[in-house]
N, CA, C and O atoms as a GROMACS GRO file, in nm:
protein
  480
    1MET      N    1   0.365  -2.757   2.310
    1MET     CA    2   0.198  -2.758   2.298
    1MET      C    3   0.240  -2.621   2.393
    1MET      O    4   0.326  -2.571   2.466
    2THR      N    5   0.063  -2.598   2.309
    2THR     CA    6   0.042  -2.471   2.404
    2THR      C    7  -0.138  -2.468   2.478
    2THR      O    8  -0.224  -2.554   2.459
    3ASP      N    9  -0.149  -2.357   2.550
    3ASP     CA   10  -0.242  -2.374   2.575
    3ASP      C   11  -0.394  -2.409   2.499
    3ASP      O   12  -0.480  -2.468   2.565
    4GLY      N   13  -0.414  -2.380   2.393
    4GLY     CA   14  -0.471  -2.415   2.291
    4GLY      C   15  -0.503  -2.575   2.232
    4GLY      O   16  -0.594  -2.625   2.166
    5ASN      N   17  -0.328  -2.645   2.312
    5ASN     CA   18  -0.404  -2.777   2.286
    5ASN      C   19  -0.360  -2.827   2.399
    5ASN      O   20  -0.256  -2.893   2.389
    6ARG      N   21  -0.440  -2.810   2.577
    6ARG     CA   22  -0.457  -2.899   2.610
    6ARG      C   23  -0.537  -3.002   2.610
    6ARG      O   24  -0.557  -2.991   2.490
    7LEU      N   25  -0.609  -3.105   2.642
    7LEU     CA   26  -0.666  -3.217   2.640
    7LEU      C   27  -0.777  -3.120   2.756
    7LEU      O   28  -0.764  -3.016   2.820
    8ALA      N   29  -0.883  -3.220   2.740
    8ALA     CA   30  -1.013  -3.195   2.800
    8ALA      C   31  -0.973  -3.258   2.942
    8ALA      O   32  -0.892  -3.351   2.931
    9ARG      N   33  -1.015  -3.226   3.079
    9ARG     CA   34  -1.054  -3.332   3.195
    9ARG      C   35  -1.193  -3.431   3.214
    9ARG      O   36  -1.291  -3.373   3.166
   10THR      N   37  -1.213  -3.510   3.247
   10THR     CA   38  -1.294  -3.591   3.279
   10THR      C   39  -1.332  -3.578   3.381
   10THR      O   40  -1.452  -3.599   3.401
   11GLY      N   41  -1.244  -3.535   3.496
   11GLY     CA   42  -1.280  -3.466   3.625
   11GLY      C   43  -1.233  -3.633   3.729
   11GLY      O   44  -1.251  -3.666   3.846
   12ARG      N   45  -1.197  -3.668   3.664
   12ARG     CA   46  -1.145  -3.861   3.755
   12ARG      C   47  -1.017  -3.788   3.799
   12ARG      O   48  -1.002  -3.676   3.750
   13GLY      N   49  -0.888  -3.850   3.911
   13GLY     CA   50  -0.836  -3.863   3.922
   13GLY      C   51  -0.747  -3.678   3.888
   13GLY      O   52  -0.775  -3.582   3.817
   14PRO      N   53  -0.622  -3.716   3.999
   14PRO     CA   54  -0.523  -3.541   3.974
   14PRO      C   55  -0.540  -3.498   3.870
   14PRO      O   56  -0.566  -3.543   3.758
   15ARG      N   57  -0.522  -3.386   3.922
   15ARG     CA   58  -0.540  -3.282   3.744
   15ARG      C   59  -0.380  -3.227   3.761
   15ARG      O   60  -0.334  -3.137   3.831
   16LEU      N   61  -0.316  -3.320   3.666
   16LEU     CA   62  -0.168  -3.339   3.617
   16LEU      C   63  -0.121  -3.206   3.509
   16LEU      O   64  -0.192  -3.179   3.412
   17LEU      N   65  -0.010  -3.139   3.534
   17LEU     CA   66   0.032  -3.024   3.403
   17LEU      C   67   0.164  -3.088   3.386
   17LEU      O   68   0.235  -3.124   3.480
   18ALA      N   69   0.192  -3.100   3.262
   18ALA     CA   70   0.339  -3.172   3.201
   18ALA      C   71   0.333  -2.999   3.142
   18ALA      O   72   0.241  -2.922   3.116
   19VAL      N   73   0.480  -2.990   3.137
   19VAL     CA   74   0.556  -2.912   3.099
   19VAL      C   75   0.647  -2.940   3.025
   19VAL      O   76   0.726  -3.031   3.054
   20GLY      N   77   0.654  -2.886   2.940
   20GLY     CA   78   0.781  -2.888   2.817
   20GLY      C   79   0.707  -3.054   2.762
   20GLY      O   80   0.607  -3.125   2.775
   21GLU      N   81   0.880  -3.042   2.675
   21GLU     CA   82   0.910  -3.237   2.590
   21GLU      C   83   0.884  -3.340   2.714
   21GLU      O   84   0.985  -3.363   2.780
   22LEU      N   85   0.777  -3.400   2.750
   22LEU     CA   86   0.699  -3.472   2.824
   22LEU      C   87   0.611  -3.597   2.791
   22LEU      O   88   0.496  -3.593   2.745
   23PHE      N   89   0.681  -3.707   2.820
   23PHE     CA   90   0.583  -3.797   2.757
   23PHE      C   91   0.529  -3.889   2.896
   23PHE      O   92   0.601  -3.983   2.931
   24PRO      N   93   0.371  -3.853   2.995
   24PRO     CA   94   0.360  -3.889   3.076
   24PRO      C   95   0.418  -4.050   3.195
   24PRO      O   96   0.360  -4.159   3.197
   25PRO      N   97   0.482  -4.029   3.239
   25PRO     CA   98   0.601  -4.206   3.284
   25PRO      C   99   0.442  -4.279   3.358
   25PRO      O  100   0.351  -4.228   3.424
   26ASP      N  101   0.462  -4.390   3.318
   26ASP     CA  102   0.376  -4.519   3.432
   26ASP      C  103   0.344  -4.459   3.555
   26ASP      O  104   0.394  -4.519   3.650
   27LEU      N  105   0.283  -4.371   3.581
   27LEU     CA  106   0.213  -4.341   3.730
   27LEU      C  107   0.221  -4.456   3.797
   27LEU      O  108   0.308  -4.460   3.884
   28GLY      N  109   0.149  -4.561   3.779
   28GLY     CA  110   0.098  -4.705   3.860
   28GLY      C  111  -0.039  -4.587   3.929
   28GLY      O  112  -0.031  -4.587   4.052
   29ALA      N  113  -0.124  -4.518   3.890
   29ALA     CA  114  -0.210  -4.502   3.968
   29ALA      C  115  -0.382  -4.524   3.814
   29ALA      O  116  -0.419  -4.443   3.728
   30ASP      N  117  -0.433  -4.655   3.845
   30ASP     CA  118  -0.481  -4.654   3.768
   30ASP      C  119  -0.610  -4.533   3.777
   30ASP      O  120  -0.661  -4.521   3.666
   31GLU      N  121  -0.666  -4.455   3.866
   31GLU     CA  122  -0.732  -4.402   3.822
   31GLU      C  123  -0.695  -4.209   3.749
   31GLU      O  124  -0.769  -4.111   3.745
   32VAL      N  125  -0.555  -4.228   3.706
   32VAL     CA  126  -0.462  -4.130   3.598
   32VAL      C  127  -0.494  -4.181   3.483
   32VAL      O  128  -0.462  -4.294   3.444
   33GLN      N  129  -0.568  -4.089   3.415
   33GLN     CA  130  -0.620  -4.105   3.245
   33GLN      C  131  -0.581  -4.006   3.200
   33GLN      O  132  -0.559  -3.911   3.275
   34ALA      N  133  -0.559  -3.995   3.052
   34ALA     CA  134  -0.480  -3.923   2.988
   34ALA      C  135  -0.528  -3.795   2.967
   34ALA      O  136  -0.446  -3.702   2.971
   35THR      N  137  -0.685  -3.764   2.937
   35THR     CA  138  -0.760  -3.686   2.951
   35THR      C  139  -0.818  -3.567   3.090
   35THR      O  140  -0.911  -3.489   3.111
   36ASP      N  141  -0.644  -3.635   3.184
   36ASP     CA  142  -0.652  -3.546   3.348
   36ASP      C  143  -0.551  -3.490   3.295
   36ASP      O  144  -0.469  -3.498   3.387
   37ILE      N  145  -0.497  -3.436   3.202
   37ILE     CA  146  -0.375  -3.392   3.167
   37ILE      C  147  -0.319  -3.300   3.079
   37ILE      O  148  -0.302  -3.334   2.962
   38THR      N  149  -0.266  -3.105   3.146
   38THR     CA  150  -0.259  -3.092   3.004
   38THR      C  151  -0.171  -2.996   3.044
   38THR      O  152  -0.160  -2.945   3.156
   39TYR      N  153  -0.087  -2.968   2.907
   39TYR     CA  154   0.043  -2.946   2.856
   39TYR      C  155   0.077  -2.845   2.841
   39TYR      O  156   0.028  -2.795   2.739
   40LEU      N  157   0.146  -2.779   2.897
   40LEU     CA  158   0.120  -2.651   2.867
   40LEU      C  159   0.355  -2.652   2.780
   40LEU      O  160   0.393  -2.767   2.761
   41ALA      N  161   0.406  -2.600   2.763
   41ALA     CA  162   0.531  -2.489   2.742
   41ALA      C  163   0.572  -2.413   2.823
   41ALA      O  164   0.510  -2.332   2.891
   42PHE      N  165   0.716  -2.444   2.819
   42PHE     CA  166   0.818  -2.331   3.009
   42PHE      C  167   0.711  -2.209   2.912
   42PHE      O  168   0.597  -2.212   2.958
   43ALA      N  169   0.722  -2.135   2.826
   43ALA     CA  170   0.678  -2.002   2.836
   43ALA      C  171   0.550  -1.987   2.885
   43ALA      O  172   0.516  -1.879   2.932
   44ASP      N  173   0.433  -2.134   2.877
   44ASP     CA  174   0.333  -2.088   2.917
   44ASP      C  175   0.278  -2.073   3.044
   44ASP      O  176   0.175  -2.009   3.066
   45VAL      N  177   0.342  -2.126   3.123
   45VAL     CA  178   0.338  -2.143   3.242
   45VAL      C  179   0.283  -2.000   3.311
   45VAL      O  180   0.370  -1.915   3.295
   46THR      N  181   0.217  -1.969   3.351
   46THR     CA  182   0.247  -1.797   3.407
   46THR      C  183   0.200  -1.799   3.511
   46THR      O  184   0.205  -1.913   3.559
   47ALA      N  185   0.138  -1.701   3.598
   47ALA     CA  186   0.050  -1.715   3.736
   47ALA      C  187  -0.123  -1.747   3.701
   47ALA      O  188  -0.186  -1.840   3.752
   48ASP      N  189  -0.179  -1.644   3.600
   48ASP     CA  190  -0.264  -1.684   3.543
   48ASP      C  191  -0.282  -1.887   3.497
   48ASP      O  192  -0.359  -1.961   3.558
   49ALA      N  193  -0.222  -1.919   3.419
   49ALA     CA  194  -0.243  -2.016   3.374
   49ALA      C  195  -0.265  -2.089   3.505
   49ALA      O  196  -0.368  -2.157   3.505
   50LEU      N  197  -0.198  -2.090   3.609
   50LEU     CA  198  -0.192  -2.228   3.705
   50LEU      C  199  -0.300  -2.118   3.816
   50LEU      O  200  -0.259  -2.110   3.932
   51ALA      N  201  -0.385  -2.066   3.794
   51ALA     CA  202  -0.464  -2.037   3.841
   51ALA      C  203  -0.610  -2.071   3.782
   51ALA      O  204  -0.713  -2.065   3.850
   52ARG      N  205  -0.603  -2.106   3.650
   52ARG     CA  206  -0.693  -2.069   3.549
   52ARG      C  207  -0.693  -2.273   3.603
   52ARG      O  208  -0.795  -2.325   3.648
   53LEU      N  209  -0.572  -2.345   3.585
   53LEU     CA  210  -0.604  -2.498   3.561
   53LEU      C  211  -0.600  -2.550   3.685
   53LEU      O  212  -0.666  -2.650   3.710
   54ARG      N  213  -0.505  -2.477   3.802
   54ARG     CA  214  -0.503  -2.507   3.900
   54ARG      C  215  -0.408  -2.698   3.943
   54ARG      O  216  -0.445  -2.765   4.039
   55PRO      N  217  -0.319  -2.732   3.870
   55PRO     CA  218  -0.278  -2.806   3.907
   55PRO      C  219  -0.290  -2.895   4.064
   55PRO      O  220  -0.335  -2.850   4.170
   56GLU      N  221  -0.255  -2.981   4.048
   56GLU     CA  222  -0.225  -3.123   4.196
   56GLU      C  223  -0.055  -3.162   4.196
   56GLU      O  224   0.038  -3.157   4.277
   57VAL      N  225  -0.080  -3.214   4.028
   57VAL     CA  226   0.089  -3.218   4.017
   57VAL      C  227   0.180  -3.211   3.880
   57VAL      O  228   0.173  -3.293   3.789
   58ILE      N  229   0.236  -3.136   3.882
   58ILE     CA  230   0.287  -3.000   3.764
   58ILE      C  231   0.443  -3.200   3.767
   58ILE      O  232   0.514  -3.243   3.858
   59LEU      N  233   0.423  -3.242   3.639
   59LEU     CA  234   0.562  -3.322   3.537
   59LEU      C  235   0.638  -3.233   3.506
   59LEU      O  236   0.585  -3.123   3.494
   60ALA      N  237   0.743  -3.239   3.489
   60ALA     CA  238   0.830  -3.195   3.396
   60ALA      C  239   0.991  -3.218   3.358
   60ALA      O  240   1.069  -3.192   3.448
   61PRO      N  241   1.025  -3.246   3.280
   61PRO     CA  242   1.171  -3.301   3.246
   61PRO      C  243   1.212  -3.223   3.360
   61PRO      O  244   1.164  -3.111   3.375
   62LEU      N  245   1.336  -3.295   3.482
   62LEU     CA  246   1.480  -3.286   3.498
   62LEU      C  247   1.554  -3.138   3.397
   62LEU      O  248   1.553  -3.024   3.445
   63VAL      N  249   1.605  -3.164   3.277
   63VAL     CA  250   1.661  -3.024   3.175
   63VAL      C  251   1.608  -3.092   3.055
   63VAL      O  252   1.621  -3.209   3.020
   64GLY      N  253   1.520  -2.954   2.974
   64GLY     CA  254   1.469  -2.963   2.940
   64GLY      C  255   1.571  -2.903   2.766
   64GLY      O  256   1.694  -2.901   2.773
   65PRO      N  257   1.518  -2.871   2.663
   65PRO     CA  258   1.537  -2.810   2.534
   65PRO      C  259   1.546  -2.618   2.612
   65PRO      O  260   1.625  -2.530   2.579
   66ASP      N  261   1.457  -2.612   2.695
   66ASP     CA  262   1.500  -2.467   2.716
   66ASP      C  263   1.428  -2.438   2.874
   66ASP      O  264   1.363  -2.344   2.921
   67PHE      N  265   1.448  -2.490   2.896
   67PHE     CA  266   1.415  -2.540   3.084
   67PHE      C  267   1.506  -2.602   3.153
   67PHE      O  268   1.599  -2.663   3.101
   68ASP      N  269   1.480  -2.587   3.322
   68ASP     CA  270   1.520  -2.720   3.376
   68ASP      C  271   1.448  -2.642   3.476
   68ASP      O  272   1.384  -2.538   3.490
   69CYS      N  273   1.510  -2.785   3.561
   69CYS     CA  274   1.399  -2.768   3.695
   69CYS      C  275   1.449  -2.676   3.813
   69CYS      O  276   1.377  -2.705   3.909
   70LEU      N  277   1.518  -2.603   3.841
   70LEU     CA  278   1.526  -2.450   3.847
   70LEU      C  279   1.453  -2.377   3.824
   70LEU      O  280   1.364  -2.352   3.905
   71ASP      N  281   1.463  -2.309   3.692
   71ASP     CA  282   1.358  -2.281   3.664
   71ASP      C  283   1.260  -2.274   3.666
   71ASP      O  284   1.197  -2.169   3.676
   72LEU      N  285   1.214  -2.388   3.655
   72LEU     CA  286   1.058  -2.422   3.618
   72LEU      C  287   0.980  -2.390   3.793
   72LEU      O  288   0.870  -2.344   3.824
   73ALA      N  289   1.115  -2.446   3.887
   73ALA     CA  290   1.100  -2.434   3.984
   73ALA      C  291   1.048  -2.291   4.037
   73ALA      O  292   0.939  -2.268   4.089
   74GLU      N  293   1.188  -2.172   4.002
   74GLU     CA  294   1.166  -2.037   4.000
   74GLU      C  295   1.012  -1.985   3.968
   74GLU      O  296   0.967  -1.887   4.026
   75ARG      N  297   0.973  -2.024   3.919
   75ARG     CA  298   0.842  -1.985   3.829
   75ARG      C  299   0.752  -1.980   3.889
   75ARG      O  300   0.682  -1.886   3.927
   76LEU      N  301   0.745  -2.148   3.909
   76LEU     CA  302   0.593  -2.134   4.034
   76LEU      C  303   0.587  -2.084   4.085
   76LEU      O  304   0.488  -2.014   4.106
   77SER      N  305   0.792  -2.079   4.199
   77SER     CA  306   0.750  -2.055   4.330
   77SER      C  307   0.715  -1.940   4.315
   77SER      O  308   0.652  -1.924   4.419
   78GLY      N  309   0.703  -1.788   4.229
   78GLY     CA  310   0.720  -1.701   4.180
   78GLY      C  311   0.566  -1.669   4.167
   78GLY      O  312   0.519  -1.555   4.173
   79ALA      N  313   0.483  -1.803   4.146
   79ALA     CA  314   0.374  -1.768   4.076
   79ALA      C  315   0.262  -1.821   4.254
   79ALA      O  316   0.154  -1.855   4.302
   80GLY      N  317   0.328  -1.805   4.265
   80GLY     CA  318   0.281  -1.924   4.439
   80GLY      C  319   0.185  -2.006   4.476
   80GLY      O  320   0.092  -2.022   4.555
   81PHE      N  321   0.281  -2.080   4.331
   81PHE     CA  322   0.251  -2.220   4.357
   81PHE      C  323   0.320  -2.320   4.490
   81PHE      O  324   0.438  -2.311   4.525
   82HIS      N  325   0.212  -2.419   4.557
   82HIS     CA  326   0.270  -2.444   4.662
   82HIS      C  327   0.233  -2.567   4.670
   82HIS      O  328   0.205  -2.596   4.786
   83GLY      N  329   0.216  -2.680   4.572
   83GLY     CA  330   0.144  -2.819   4.536
   83GLY      C  331   0.292  -2.884   4.454
   83GLY      O  332   0.400  -2.837   4.419
   84ARG      N  333   0.233  -2.996   4.448
   84ARG     CA  334   0.364  -3.092   4.408
   84ARG      C  335   0.388  -3.123   4.259
   84ARG      O  336   0.323  -3.152   4.158
   85PHE      N  337   0.592  -3.087   4.318
   85PHE     CA  338   0.622  -3.052   4.189
   85PHE      C  339   0.743  -3.200   4.152
   85PHE      O  340   0.827  -3.247   4.228
   86ARG      N  341   0.713  -3.238   4.021
   86ARG     CA  342   0.799  -3.368   3.970
   86ARG      C  343   0.874  -3.386   3.888
   86ARG      O  344   0.832  -3.390   3.773
   87ALA      N  345   0.980  -3.400   3.907
   87ALA     CA  346   1.092  -3.334   3.780
   87ALA      C  347   1.125  -3.470   3.718
   87ALA      O  348   1.092  -3.547   3.808
   88VAL      N  349   1.166  -3.537   3.625
   88VAL     CA  350   1.153  -3.639   3.543
   88VAL      C  351   1.288  -3.662   3.506
   88VAL      O  352   1.342  -3.580   3.431
   89ALA      N  353   1.355  -3.767   3.547
   89ALA     CA  354   1.501  -3.836   3.418
   89ALA      C  355   1.510  -3.955   3.414
   89ALA      O  356   1.468  -4.042   3.490
   90PRO      N  357   1.591  -3.960   3.285
   90PRO     CA  358   1.623  -4.095   3.271
   90PRO      C  359   1.698  -4.226   3.375
   90PRO      O  360   1.678  -4.344   3.403
   91LYS      N  361   1.799  -4.108   3.408
   91LYS     CA  362   1.895  -4.189   3.488
   91LYS      C  363   1.982  -4.001   3.523
   91LYS      O  364   2.008  -3.912   3.442
   92VAL      N  365   2.009  -4.008   3.710
   92VAL     CA  366   2.093  -3.903   3.748
   92VAL      C  367   2.209  -3.952   3.831
   92VAL      O  368   2.193  -4.055   3.897
   93PRO      N  369   2.311  -3.894   3.833
   93PRO     CA  370   2.430  -3.936   3.928
   93PRO      C  371   2.427  -3.913   4.066
   93PRO      O  372   2.504  -3.967   4.146
   94ASP      N  373   2.351  -3.842   4.092
   94ASP     CA  374   2.250  -3.814   4.230
   94ASP      C  375   2.146  -3.694   4.285
   94ASP      O  376   2.154  -3.575   4.314
   95PRO      N  377   2.061  -3.780   4.281
   95PRO     CA  378   1.917  -3.798   4.276
   95PRO      C  379   1.926  -3.702   4.426
   95PRO      O  380   1.892  -3.587   4.397
   96ALA      N  381   1.948  -3.710   4.520
   96ALA     CA  382   1.959  -3.668   4.640
   96ALA      C  383   2.033  -3.543   4.616
   96ALA      O  384   1.994  -3.457   4.695
   97LEU      N  385   2.095  -3.515   4.564
   97LEU     CA  386   2.156  -3.366   4.543
   97LEU      C  387   2.064  -3.255   4.446
   97LEU      O  388   2.048  -3.135   4.469
   98VAL      N  389   2.026  -3.310   4.367
   98VAL     CA  390   1.862  -3.243   4.338
   98VAL      C  391   1.805  -3.229   4.411
   98VAL      O  392   1.794  -3.106   4.409
   99ARG      N  393   1.732  -3.274   4.513
   99ARG     CA  394   1.624  -3.246   4.563
   99ARG      C  395   1.634  -3.175   4.695
   99ARG      O  396   1.561  -3.089   4.745
  100ARG      N  397   1.741  -3.233   4.737
  100ARG     CA  398   1.800  -3.114   4.817
  100ARG      C  399   1.830  -2.977   4.800
  100ARG      O  400   1.804  -2.894   4.887
  101GLU      N  401   1.890  -2.946   4.676
  101GLU     CA  402   1.880  -2.763   4.584
  101GLU      C  403   1.787  -2.747   4.560
  101GLU      O  404   1.776  -2.625   4.544
  102ILE      N  405   1.684  -2.802   4.542
  102ILE     CA  406   1.480  -2.760   4.511
  102ILE      C  407   1.503  -2.729   4.634
  102ILE      O  408   1.529  -2.612   4.663
  103ALA      N  409   1.498  -2.828   4.732
  103ALA     CA  410   1.410  -2.848   4.834
  103ALA      C  411   1.469  -2.682   4.904
  103ALA      O  412   1.397  -2.582   4.901
  104GLU      N  413   1.596  -2.682   4.957
  104GLU     CA  414   1.693  -2.534   4.994
  104GLU      C  415   1.653  -2.389   4.936
  104GLU      O  416   1.626  -2.287   4.998
  105ARG      N  417   1.656  -2.408   4.828
  105ARG     CA  418   1.602  -2.254   4.714
  105ARG      C  419   1.436  -2.257   4.767
  105ARG      O  420   1.390  -2.171   4.842
  106PHE      N  421   1.358  -2.374   4.714
  106PHE     CA  422   1.188  -2.310   4.680
  106PHE      C  423   1.168  -2.411   4.815
  106PHE      O  424   1.172  -2.534   4.811
  107PRO      N  425   1.146  -2.326   4.939
  107PRO     CA  426   1.096  -2.483   5.088
  107PRO      C  427   0.990  -2.488   5.028
  107PRO      O  428   0.975  -2.606   4.996
  108ALA      N  429   0.892  -2.418   4.989
  108ALA     CA  430   0.691  -2.368   4.976
  108ALA      C  431   0.688  -2.524   4.887
  108ALA      O  432   0.617  -2.617   4.928
  109LEU      N  433   0.779  -2.538   4.754
  109LEU     CA  434   0.728  -2.666   4.652
  109LEU      C  435   0.755  -2.823   4.720
  109LEU      O  436   0.858  -2.858   4.778
  110ASP      N  437   0.629  -2.907   4.696
  110ASP     CA  438   0.691  -3.058   4.764
  110ASP      C  439   0.745  -3.069   4.586
  110ASP      O  440   0.696  -3.052   4.475
  111PHE      N  441   0.832  -3.095   4.626
  111PHE     CA  442   0.957  -3.148   4.478
  111PHE      C  443   1.029  -3.268   4.577
  111PHE      O  444   1.065  -3.283   4.694
  112ASP      N  445   1.022  -3.370   4.398
  112ASP     CA  446   1.108  -3.449   4.418
  112ASP      C  447   1.148  -3.522   4.288
  112ASP      O  448   1.069  -3.496   4.197
  113LEU      N  449   1.248  -3.606   4.252
  113LEU     CA  450   1.280  -3.637   4.160
  113LEU      C  451   1.270  -3.776   4.126
  113LEU      O  452   1.336  -3.869   4.174
  114LEU      N  453   1.160  -3.784   4.018
  114LEU     CA  454   1.124  -3.915   3.969
  114LEU      C  455   1.276  -4.015   3.855
  114LEU      O  456   1.258  -4.019   3.733
  115VAL      N  457   1.361  -4.059   3.894
  115VAL     CA  458   1.434  -4.110   3.818
  115VAL      C  459   1.413  -4.276   3.747
  115VAL      O  460   1.394  -4.382   3.806
  116LEU      N  461   1.424  -4.255   3.635
  116LEU     CA  462   1.331  -4.370   3.549
  116LEU      C  463   1.421  -4.558   3.521
  116LEU      O  464   1.391  -4.677   3.525
  117ASP      N  465   1.538  -4.471   3.493
  117ASP     CA  466   1.607  -4.590   3.554
  117ASP      C  467   1.705  -4.600   3.697
  117ASP      O  468   1.826  -4.619   3.684
  118ASP      N  469   1.681  -4.594   3.752
  118ASP     CA  470   1.743  -4.591   3.890
  118ASP      C  471   1.787  -4.705   3.965
  118ASP      O  472   1.721  -4.788   4.028
  119ASP      N  473   1.942  -4.691   3.942
  119ASP     CA  474   2.037  -4.900   3.968
  119ASP      C  475   2.055  -4.846   4.111
  119ASP      O  476   2.121  -4.920   4.183
  120SER      N  477   2.021  -4.758   4.154
  120SER     CA  478   2.050  -4.764   4.334
  120SER      C  479   1.999  -4.852   4.417
  120SER      O  480   2.026  -4.847   4.538
   0.00000   0.00000   0.00000
């Protein structure tokens, strides 16, 4: 989706930015409403868009058809974003390895990996 397709905000809950082909997971927070989420394609994530939207949390797939979390972390870091970035994946063999790699390469980002089917 492009910026033109973003949803209006209600002013309740955190400002979420979902990047790429991602259906928001159940975040377990009653205050999060669908209207508190803005959807952008990876190509639309720019410093200007981040400054305009001021997201508190960015959600994206760990690996998507056009980008992965390293690509997005690099773009966010280059744009001066220092907020929370959460990658979402159905299953990951070694989630700690992904977390360490992002933390080492992009220490200013508050990164975590949300594994939806974590058997560990």
